[in-house]
C-alpha positions as CSV (number, residue, x, y, z in Angstrom):
1,X,-48.1,-16.9,-53.3
2,X,-51.2,-14.7,-53.2
3,X,-49.2,-12.2,-51.2
4,X,-46.5,-11.8,-53.8
5,X,-49.1,-11.7,-56.6
6,X,-51.1,-9.0,-54.8
7,X,-48.0,-6.9,-54.2
8,X,-46.9,-7.4,-57.8
9,X,-50.2,-6.1,-59.1
10,X,-49.9,-3.1,-56.8
11,X,-46.4,-2.3,-58.1
12,X,-47.4,-2.7,-61.8
13,X,-50.4,-0.3,-61.3
14,X,-48.2,2.2,-59.3
15,X,-45.1,2.0,-61.5
16,X,-42.9,5.1,-61.1
17,X,-44.5,6.1,-57.8
18,X,-43.0,5.7,-54.3
19,X,-45.1,2.9,-52.7
20,X,-43.9,3.4,-49.1
21,X,-46.5,3.2,-46.4
22,X,-49.4,1.0,-45.2
23,X,-51.5,-0.8,-47.8
24,X,-54.6,-3.0,-47.7
25,X,-54.5,-6.0,-50.0
26,X,-57.7,-8.1,-50.3
27,X,-57.2,-11.9,-50.3
28,X,-59.6,-14.8,-50.3
29,X,-59.3,-15.1,-46.5
30,X,-59.7,-11.5,-45.5
31,X,-58.2,-8.0,-46.0
32,X,-54.6,-7.9,-45.1
33,X,-52.5,-4.8,-44.2
34,X,-48.9,-4.7,-45.4
35,X,-46.2,-2.2,-44.7
36,X,-44.0,-1.3,-47.7
37,X,-40.7,0.5,-47.6
38,X,-39.2,1.5,-50.9
39,X,-35.7,2.9,-51.5
40,X,-35.1,3.4,-55.2
41,X,-35.6,-0.1,-56.9
42,X,-35.5,-2.0,-53.5
43,X,-38.6,-3.0,-51.7
44,X,-39.1,-4.3,-48.2
45,X,-42.7,-5.6,-47.6
46,X,-43.9,-6.8,-44.2
47,X,-47.2,-8.2,-42.9
48,X,-48.4,-10.0,-39.8
49,X,-51.3,-12.4,-39.6
50,X,-53.0,-14.3,-36.8
51,X,-54.2,-17.6,-38.1
52,X,-55.5,-20.5,-36.0
53,X,-54.2,-24.0,-35.5
54,X,-56.1,-26.5,-33.4
55,X,-58.2,-23.6,-32.0
56,X,-55.2,-21.5,-30.9
57,X,-54.1,-18.3,-32.6
58,X,-50.4,-17.8,-33.5
59,X,-48.4,-15.0,-35.0
60,X,-47.3,-15.5,-38.7
61,X,-45.0,-12.9,-40.3
62,X,-44.1,-12.5,-43.9
63,X,-41.1,-10.4,-45.0
64,X,-40.5,-9.9,-48.7
65,X,-37.3,-8.4,-50.0
66,X,-37.4,-7.6,-53.6
67,X,-36.1,-5.5,-56.4
68,X,-38.1,-3.7,-59.1
69,X,-37.1,-4.8,-62.6
70,X,-39.3,-3.0,-65.1
71,X,-42.8,-4.2,-64.4
72,X,-41.7,-7.2,-62.4
73,X,-40.5,-7.8,-58.9
74,X,-37.8,-10.3,-58.1
75,X,-36.9,-11.3,-54.6
76,X,-37.5,-13.7,-51.8
77,X,-40.3,-14.3,-49.2
78,X,-39.2,-15.1,-45.7
79,X,-41.7,-16.6,-43.2
80,X,-41.4,-16.5,-39.5
């Protein structure tokens, strides 16, 4: 949920601006790059991470589809 909280904080501080582009969001584990596409009130946010499990790296993707509603973001987080 850190991902959604970080993006929500970004959107609240950038309210009214087009947020499309690449962004760096700092988390407890490391800095993470996210790609944001905004069309009106709709957001599509994507990030890729490479965590390890039993000594092997694997690809983990998060795709967040949301809608701006005032200073809140409502949507769903999909994990692949």
